[in-house]
N, C-alpha and C positions, 0 to 999 in steps of 0.2 A: 933130419932133413925132410921137409915136406915136399912131396911131388907137386908139380904145377897142375892146376885143374884145367880141364878142357874149356870151360865157359866162365865168364866173369859173373859175379854177383853184383848187380848194379842198382843204383838209385834210379828213380823214374827219369830224372833229368839226364843222367848219363845214358840210359837206355834209349831215350829219344834221339840223342846224338848218334849212337851206334846204329840204330835202325835207319836213320837218315843216310848214313854212309852206305849201308847195304843197298838202300834204294838207289842211290846215285850209281852204284855198281850194276844196277839192273836186276838185283836179286829179289825173289819173292819171299816175303816175310810171313811166317806163320806164328800165331800166338795161341797158347792154351793156358789154363790156370788150374790150380788145385792145391790140396793140402800135402799130398805125397808123404803121408805119415806111415811109417813102417814100409818103406819102399819094397815092392814085390813085383813078380813077373807081370801081373796085369798092368801095373804102372809102366813098366819098361816097354811092353808091346804097344800100349796106348801112345807113349811118347814117340816111339819109332814110327807108328802109323801117322801121327800128327806131322812129324818131320817130312814124311813122304809127300805132303801137300805143297812143299816149297823148298827153297834153298836154305833158309835159316829158321830156327825154332827158338822163340822166346817163351819162357815159362814164367807166368805170374804165380808166385808162391804165397799162399795165405800165411800171414804172420801167426805167431802163437796166439795172440789175442783174437784174431779173426777165426782161427781154428776153434778156440773155446766157444766163441759166439755161435758158430755153425754146428759144431759137433758135440758140445757139452763140456763141462768143467774138467773131465778127466783126460781130455785130449788137448794138445797133441801128446803122443807118447815120446816122440823124438823132437827135441827142440828145433826151432827155426834154423839156427845156424848150421846144425848138422844136416837137416833136410836139404838145405841149400847146397851144402858141400857135396852131398850124395848126388843131387841132380847135376851139379857142375861137372862131376866126373863122368857123366854119360856122354858118349860120342854124339848122340843125336840131339843134344841140347847145346844151343849156342849162347844163351844168356838167361839169367834168372833175375827176376825183379820181385822182391818181397813186397807185399802190400797189406794194409789194414783194411778193415771194413767187411761188410757182408758180401759184396760183389766187387768186381774190378772194372766197372763201366768207365771210371775216370782213366784208368790205365789203358784200356782199349781206345778210348777217345784220343789220348795223347800219342799212342804208338801207331794207331791206324794200320793194323796189320792187313795184309792182302787177304789172308785167310784166318778166320777164328775157328778153333776146333774145340768141340765138347764131346763127351761120351754120349752114346745113343740113349742113355737113360734120360737125357734132356730133350729127346725127340719122339717120345711116345704119343700116340694119338690121344688128344684130350689132356695130356700131361703138361707140366710146366715147361716153359722155354727159358733159355738163359737170358737174364736181363741185358747182357752185353750184346745180344743179337740185334736189338733195335739200334744200338750205336753203330754196329758194323753196317747194317742196311742203310743207315742215314748217309754214310760216306761212300757207299757203293762197293764195300768189301763183300766177301763170301763167307758163309758159315758152313762148316762141314761137321758131320757127326760120325763118330767112330764106334764100331761095335766093341763092347767090353768083353773081356775074358770071363766066361762063366765061372763062378765060384772063386774068382780071384779078387779079393777086396781086403782092405785093412780090417773091416769089421769081421769078416770071415776068419782072418788070421788071428785076431784077438780072441774070437770065440773058440778056435781050435786050441790055442794056448790055455785058455781058462778051463776048457773041458779036460784036456790031457793032464794038467798039472794041479787041478783043484785039490786033490787028496794026496799029492806027492810032496815030499820034502823038497825045498828049493835046491836046485842044482848049483854047484860051485862053478864059476867060470875060470 
C-alpha cells in the first residue's frame, strides 16, 4: 500500500488551474525550480525558506533530459519520477511541475507566481541572474533570493561519497 503524497505532481496545464484556484482564495503563490538530485538538508532548508515567502509553494523540477543538459551526462543520479516523489512528500511543497529545457521561463510566464525564489548564488555582484527574473519583473511579481547552506550541495555529497569509497569494496544494502 502506497501512502498518499502531500503534493500533486502536475502537468503545466493542471498547475495553471490549481494556481488559479489558490489565487481566487487570496493565497500568495511562490515558485522555485531546480534539479533536487540526491535530496539533502540544503534542499530542505531552501524549500522551507522559499515557502515562508507565501501561502503555497510550487516547485519546477528539471526533467532528466534538462538535468543532463545543465549538469552533464552522468546526472541525474536519481530519476525524475523519484525526485518528484521525494519533493511531493515534503510538507513545505504544494505542487511539483516537471519541465524540459535549460530554464523555466515558459513555466513562470504561465503560472505567474507572486514570488519567484532562487538561491543567493544567482544574486552575486556581477554574476548571472536567473533568466526567469525578467519574466517576473514584466508582470510585476517579486524575485527573492535565499542564502544557501554552506557545504550542502549535491556536488559536495557526490564528492564525499567518491572520496570515502574510492578504494573500498562496495557495501551491500
